Every structure is written in structure tokens, then in C-alpha cells.
N, C-alpha and C positions, 0 to 999 in steps of 0.2 A: 355209756357211749355218747359222745357229744354229737350234736347236730352238724351236718355237713357245713352248713354256713357258720362263719365265726360268730361267736356269741359275746355280747358285752353286757356287764352289769352296770347299773347306774344308781347313784345315791344323789338326791337332790336336797339341798339345805337352803334355808334363808327365806326370803320374802317372795311375794308373788311375781315380782320382776325377775328374780333368779329362777323361779318355776318356769317362766316363760322361755328364759335362756335354755333350760333344760329341755323343754318341749322342741325348741328349734334344733338343738343337737340331736336329739333322739330322732327327729324327722329326717335330718341329713343321714344319720346311721341307717335307718330303714330303707331310705332311697337308694343307699349303695349296697343294700342286700345284707346287712349285718343283722343278726337275730338279737333280741334283747332278753337277757337272762334275768329271771326273778330271784336267782340265788347266787352267792359268791362261788360255790363249787361248780356250778354249771357254766361259768363265765370264762372266756380266754383272757380278758382283762376287765378291769373296772374303772369307771370314770366317777370322780367324786366332785360335785359342783358345790363349792364351799361358800360360806358367809364370813365376812371379816369385820362386821361393823362394830360390835362391842366385845368385850373380853369373853363373856360367857359364849357368844357365837363362835369366836376363835377357838375356844377349847373344844366346843362341840365339833367343829370341822376338823381339828387336829385329831380328835378321838375317832372320828368316823374314817379318816385316812389311815389311821393305825389299825383299826378293825379290818378295813378292806385289804391292807397289806398282810394281816395275820391270817385272814381267811382265804385270800386269794393269791396275794404276792405280786401282782402286776398291776399298778395303779397310775392312772393319769389324773392330775389334779387341775381343775379350772375354777372359776368364780372369783368373787372378791378377795378372798384370802390369798388367791393364786397371784394377786398383784404384789404381794410380798413373798416372792418366791424364795428369797434367802431364808425367811423365817420357817416356811414349809420344809425346805431342804434340811435346815438345821435340826428340825424335829424328826423328819422322816427322809434321810438321804437316799433311800432306795426306791423312791418314787420315779416312774418312768419319765414323766414330763410335767411341767407346771406352766399354766397359762392364766391370764387375768380374766376379767368378766367380759361377757359378750364377745369372746374371742373365738367365734365358731370356725374360722379357717385354721387357726392354730391348733385347736383341738382336733379337728378332722385330719390335719397333717401329722399329728402325734400318733393318732389311731393308725393311719395308713402306714406309718413307719414300723409300728409294732405289730400290726395285724392287717395285712393288705386286704383291700376290698374285694368281695367276691363277684360284684357286678358293676357295669358301667353306671356312673352316677346319674346318667340321664334316663336310665330305665325306670319306668313308672311303677314303683313297688309300694307306694303309700297313698293314702286318699288325699284329695286336695286340701283338707283342712290340716293335714299333718298328724303327727302323733301327740296325743294329750295326756296329761297327768292327772286332770280334773275328771269328775263324773261327765258322762256324755252330755248332760243337759245344761251345763254352763261352762263357760271358758273365759280365761283372762285374755285381754287384748292390749298389748303393750304398744303405746303410739310414739315413745320417744325413749332415748337413753339419756343418762347423765343429768347434770343440773348446773345452772349458772349461779346459784345462791352460794354463799360462803358462811353458812350458819356455823357458829364457833363450836357447837358440840358435834358437828357432823364431819365425816370424812369421805362421804359418797362422791364429791367430785374428784378426790384423789384416787378413789377406786374405780369409778366409772366415767370420768371425764366431764366436760361441759355438755350442755344440752345438745342433742342431735335428734331432730324430729324425723319421723318417717313421712314420706309423701302422702297426702290424704288418699289418693287413688290406690295406693298400695294397701293402706290400712282397710279401706272400704272393701277391697277384693278379698282380703283375708276375713273380714267380718261376714261377707256373703257366703264363703266357703264354710265357715263355721255354722252359720244358720242352715245352709243346705245339708249339713251332716246331722242336724238334729239339736243343735244348741238352742236353748230357750232363754238363756241370759248371758249377756256380755258384760263382763266387769272391766272397765277401761282404766288402765294403770299406766303410770310413768312416775319419775321421781318428782316432777312438778307438771301436773297435767294441764294446769291453767296456762302454762307458758308454751303450749304446743304451737309450733310453727314460727315463733318468734326468730329462731335461728335461720330460717329459710325466707325471712321477710315477708311471710304469709303468702308465699307465691301460689300461682294457680296451678292446679293439677286437674286431671280429668278422672271421672268415674262414670261409666255407662255413657260415655259421649258428652257428659256434662261438665262444664268447668266448675271447680269448687276451689275456694281459697283454702290454704292449709293453715287452718285456725280452729280453735275449740268450737266456736259457735257453729261454723259450718260442718264440722265433723259430727257434732251432736245432732244437728238437724238431719243430716244424711243417715246416721245410725237409727234415728227415730223412724225412718221409713221402712225398716227391715221387719217390723212386726214382732220383735221379742223385747224382753226386758233389757234396758241398757242402764247400768249403774256406774256412776263416776266416783273415782277414788282419787285421794291426794290432791285436792283442789285448794290451792292458796286462794284466800279471799280478795282477789283483785277486783277492781270495779267492773271489768268486762265479764266477770261471772254472772253479774246481774242478767246479762243478755240470755242465759240459758234456763233461767228459772221459768220463764213463760212456756218453754217446751215442756216442763214438767207439768205446769198447770193444765196444759193441753193434752196430757197423756202420752206424749211422744218419748219422754224419758222417765225413768222411775223418779219419784219425788224423794231423792236421797242424795246427800253430799257427804263425802268423807274429807273433812277440813282439818289439816294438822295445825292447830293454833298455838299449842305448846305452853303458853303462860297467859297471865292476865295483868302481870305488872309491867308498866311501860318501861322501867329501868331495866328489869330482867329481859324483856324482849329485846331492847337495844342491845344489852350485853350478848344476847344470843345471835344478834344480827339477823332477827327475823324481818320479813318484808312487810309486815302489817302490825299496826298498833291495836291494842285491846279495845279502845273505845270505837274505833272505826269497824272493827269486827262486829261489836254489838249492834252498831248501826246497820251493818250490811245483813246480819242475821234478822233483824226486825223488818228489813225491807223484803228479804226473801220470804218471810212468813206472810207478808201483806199480799204478795203475788201468788204464793202458793202455800195456803194455810196447813196442808197436810205434809209438807215437806219434813223428812227426818234427817237429823244432823248428828254425824259422829265426829268425834275428835280425839286427839291424843295430847297428853300434857306431860311435862317433865317437872318433878319437884326435886328440891335439894340441889339446884344450880349452884355453882360457886358464888357466894355472897348473898344468897337469898335469905333475907331477914324474915323474922316472924310476921311482921307487917306486910311484907311483899307476899308471903304465902297467904295471908288473909285476903289480900287483893285478888289472888287467884280464886279462892273460894267464893268471894263475893261476885266475881266474873261468873262463875258456874252457876250461882243463885239466879243472876240475871239472864244468862243465856239459856238456862234450861234445855240443855242439849239432850237428845235421846239416847246416845250411846257415847261411853267415854272409856278410853284406856289410859293409864297412868304409869309412868315409869320413874323410878328413883334415878337421878343423874348418874351416869356411868361414865368414868374417865376414858374415853375411847382413845386408843393410842394414836398420837399424831392430830388430835383435835385441838385447836387453839384454846378452847376454854380450860384446858388442863392447867394453863399457866396463870389463870385468874386467881386473885387472892381470896382467902377466907373459904376454904373448902368446908363443905357441911359434913358433920360425922354421919357414919352409915346409920347408926341407931335413929338419928333425928330424921334422915331422909325416909327411912321406912315408916316412921311414925306419921310423917306428913302425907306419904302415900296412902296410908290407911285411912287417915282423916278425910282426904280428898274423896277416896272411893267410898267411904261411908256416907258423905253428903251426896255424891252422885247417885248411889244406889237408892237412896230415898227418892231422888227426883225421878230416876227411872221407874221406880216402882209405881209412883203416882201417875206417870204418863202412860204406863201399861195398864193400870187399873182403869183409866179413862176410856180405854178401847173395849172394855167389856160390855156386850150387848150390840156392838157394831158389827158390820158385815164387811168382808175384805177378800180379795183374791190372793191365794197363796200358791207358791211353787213347791211341788213335792220334791224332796231330796232322798228320803228312804222310806221304804214300806216294810214293816215288821209284821209279826203274826199278831201283836197286841196293839200296835199304835203306828201311826204315820207321822214322820217328822218333815215338817214343811217350813218355809220361810215366807214372810211377808215382804212387801216392797221396802220396809224399813229395816230389814235384816240382811246383811251381806254374809256369805257362807264363812264359817269358821271363826269370825270375829264378833258376830252379833248373836241374837237369841234366835229361838225356834218357835214354830207354832205347832203344838202338839195335838194330833187328832187321835183320841183313844179308840181302840177297837180295831177289827180287821175289815179292810176295805179293798175293792177291786180297783186298785190304782197302781201307777208306775212312776219311778223318777222321771221328772220333766213334765208331769201332768199339772195343768193349771186348775185350781179348785176354789170355788166360791164357798166361804164358810162364815159361821157367825161365832164370835168370840164369846166364850162361856165363862172363863176365869183367867187370872193372871198371877204372875209370880215375880220374883225378883229380876229375872232376865227374860223369861219365856211367857208365851200365851198358850191357852188351851181352847180348842174349838171343835164345833160340829159341822160336818159338810152340808152344803145346800145343793150344789151341783158341780158338775165337771165342765170346765171350759175347754173347747177344742183349740 
């Protein structure tokens, strides 16, 4: 017997930015009285929020749509792959509707058409922070959509459009609601977080009666007043990023930056149309470390870009040796459908791409292990993520959820997710640290 309220199943794929889109749609659904079903057979229809960036993501999305159709039969598709509706309908012509990314009104219109809302949308049926897909103690906060860059390997502007920043007052009110609901860590995301506000001319908005410019420095300073961990992701190394590092040194922001550098060869960076040169990035990293020595830096790189020579790959390895980043992700170049880089000459064989990826990660693994080993004997504050019978899994300020390492505290402890705990580091591994607790911080 189904619940009296119409029930909707939800499948969320892709990056944290897509996750935020899913949370916004789910919040709208709950506000209008729809129930959310954890299973296909308990749902009246299913929404699939897709990813369409690389071929493997397209396949995963199409497979997820097919599974939802097979298990339920009534499916609405949204997200990045939805911007290529002809491709979706060619694979699955029986879907009810297809919309693109961050198309909240279109998704809701499709839901209304197929499954009328049981309540007035203005009825207060959800908490102020909305519906979240992350654990209660941390949340992603998206400050803008789209991107003004035209990197040759990327189709995000085709999928999500140019940069559209949210007014700073709106962002801060959402942040306040999240903190009031028990969130202890805010993860700030955008396609290009450093460019926040440029499309608005950095215009002034208001938060708590105070005027604030819609720009990254003002946002970071305001978020730093909320008394929770604030972690910045997807920061291009523009000169004005230097202005937020003192906030880290003063304890207002976590001393952590996720900087997508992508390569270390000037020619490859130019071919990628990246907005920063490798030598400038090294200078900027050195300056950041001077201001805030404890800063942890994460980045991602692409190997096997069309035309990448062995000498240029060696330049990338040398860049890593000099940069000594804390965390690194590496991808073999993938020919994303519609990306300009696909037309470049001299594609790299798949076997060579993979060999270079392995060599890079072997080098970075040694660097990361050295940096983790240097933390043994030190004290730090960690945020508890999971509490098991035999161990507690936590993270330090240097570790973002799901992409970085953990701090493992062996044994049974009276703790809960979201607790802040002071620990001493006792040992280290390739990615993780082990620790013993000193005290619990309120």
C-alpha cells in the first residue's frame, strides 16, 4: 500500500555541484508535500539527475536511466546529460521528460504534469536549511553556476552556461540556516570559485543589515564569522586569492585550497587555454605558504593531453616535485564529446596515458607519504565523520570528505558525527593518519 502523498524516487549522479542541484530539487519536492521514496518500487515516478562530462559519466547516466525505467517505468531526466536531450531520448525514448542542469522550474513543471502536488507550495513542510544528501554535520554551499573560461578539454560552459553568481546576502542566509541546523563544516563550491561576483560587477548586497560586496574575499570573511569549518574548493590561482590566505592564518577559514592546476608545461597549459601559467602558480604557492605555513593544497592534473611529449610530461613531474602538494588527483585525458581539444593533432595512445598517470601518482604518493609522516607526534583538531564499534573515522583541516584521507582513531569512544576532537597523531600511511584522542571540543 503506497503512502497517501505521492512518492518520488531520486538518483543523483555527478559532482558536488550536481549534488547541490539535487538537494534544491528535493527541497522543492518536500515543500510541495511530495514524499521521497528510498526504493524504485515504492515510488510513483523517479527523477535521475545525470552527469554528462566524460564518456564514462554519460554511460553511467544512461545506465541509471535504464535501470530506473526497468525498475519503475516512469522517469524524468535532468542534469548535464539532459542538455543533450536527443541523445537521452535516442537511448531511452520512453522517459517522461528531459531537462538540462540547474533547471529547477522545468523539473518541477514535469513533476506537476505527471504527478500533481498534494500541497500548496507555500506550505512550510521542510526545515529552513532544505533537504540535504550529505551527513548532517557537513554541507556543500554552491555560490555560483557556470563558467566564463573556455578550456579546450571541458564542455561545462556548454552544459551549464556562463558564470552566474548568487547574491552574497542570499548565500550567507543559506549558510546561517545550515549552521543553525547543526552543520559543522561548509564546503564552498562553484565551477570557478575565484571568479565569484565578477558577473555582477561585485555589486553590494546586504546580510544582517550590513553591506557586503559580492566577491570572494568578502564572502570568505563573512563565512569566517559563523564559527564553523569553511573549506574552499575549485580556486583558480588568481592574484586576488592571496587576499584570503590571511583569513586562514587567523583561523577564520580552514587552511586548505583545492586548486585545479591541470598541468606543469607552459605549452600544454596554453593548448588547454588555462588561465594561469605554471611558474606563476609556483610563485603563488610559495607566497601562500609564507603567509600560512600550515596551508594544505589539493589539485588535479590531466596527463596524455593531445600532443603531450615525454619532455612536457617530465615538466609536469618536476612541477610536482617543486610544488609538493598535499593531495593530488590525476586523470588520463578523455576525449569529451564536443570539447575543442578533440580536434588537436597527435593524440596519445591509451596505454601511454595510463603509464603516465601511474608514474605521476607514484611520485605524488611518495610526496604525500612524506608530508603525512611529518605530522606524526603533532596535535590537531579533527571532525568526526563516523563512529564504529572498533574505530572512529575523522578528518583534519587538510582533508575534504570523500576525496582526501582520514584520521583513524582506533577503539570505542563516546563520540558522534560532527564532534570536534583534539588528537595526537601516532602513525601515518599512504593516505591516512592514525591518532589518539586528547579531549573533545564543544
